[in-house]
Phi, psi and omega in degrees: 000317185282339181295311178302325180288326175294316181299319182290327180291323183286330175275355184285146180295149183286330185269017180290127183234039175294167183284166182296331181272007176087008182284190186284155181293149177292152181294144177297149180267125180291137182284131184251124183249148182286138181288150181283112177268357177296134181291143181294148184289129183264132175293136175300143181246346184225132180233130170249124186238148174241160183237092186296323183292318179293330176285329179264338177299317176307324181292324179281341183282329185272356180297123178097352181245021175052047180219130175266141185223139179224120183236124183226109172252143179228142179232153173225129178237126183235120184287132177252335180206174178301347179229006186222144178220157174267141179230144177213149182218141173225143183216141176225149180226135176236124179241144182222124182206192181304328181264014175109200184256134179221175179179173175224158173220133184218143173229158178205152179209157182180193179244135179252127185245130174284142180237139182099152184294329183265006183275157172225176179305333180237020179209134178104187175294148181212155167227135188229090175288140185207163176239146181212169179224140179226126180248128186227131176249125175244111187299325184297332179287328177291323181292335182282327175058048185251116168077186185250161178281176181218160172082181183285159187055056190278108181248013181111165182298338187280352185245128172252152187228139176224133179244118189229159176210139185188206182207159174235148169235150178181197182218139183228149175237143176223121172217123184067233180257014182253139181222126183228142180212143174241144188198163177206138181189178184209165179219154177230154180178218187222140178226149183242137178051041177254144178280083183090175192283338186280120180253097180258153194287347186265342182082006185294323182291350178256022172067030189280103168061014177287155177291163182094189183286143180298147181289158175293168176302127182293163181288162187294307183194164178164180178301145184214154177220159173219157176241133178278103175268011180292319177056320194225125177236139181219137180187213186224155179243149182227000000 
């Protein structure tokens, strides 16, 4: 009687996992994994840039002419869409020399458009049309005291004002929290009480506190142009 039972037990498969009552094996349990709670990486939308080349060149230019110069341009770029960003820039210059203290202040703003399939608001090729205004004070002109000023925002003959519009083109990189851009551009417009058609950011052409004889009274008004000499921007992205 026991022989058939022993033979059946020896021939049974080893991985048999049936219930004690001889029922069907239990259904396999699905493996449950914990969800990934890590937040997706967000692309930066804001970049703040400084221009080291534009800040150091004025210091080299004034060596030997007994004039101290400090120039600080700052820019802000804010992404509005995958291909468009708002751009704003402000720059100030302070000059101190034999004829007193002088300086300039300029602002510009516009829209920055990304170019190319791999571009984003803070990365790749871009073109940035913009408009700007620059106010410059040349103390030497005030000392001459010849005639009255002209045009809007009339602050007297020592102040020149320029209203400009133009565009910049360049390429920018953003990785992590770092932002770098190279660019070149120009602007055209109209200036009042400016010494010639060239509107440069330092105010040196207007006799601003430089050594030597004071410059003549600037012309009243006329066509003007400016060149974006910042060239290189470095900063951080948020």
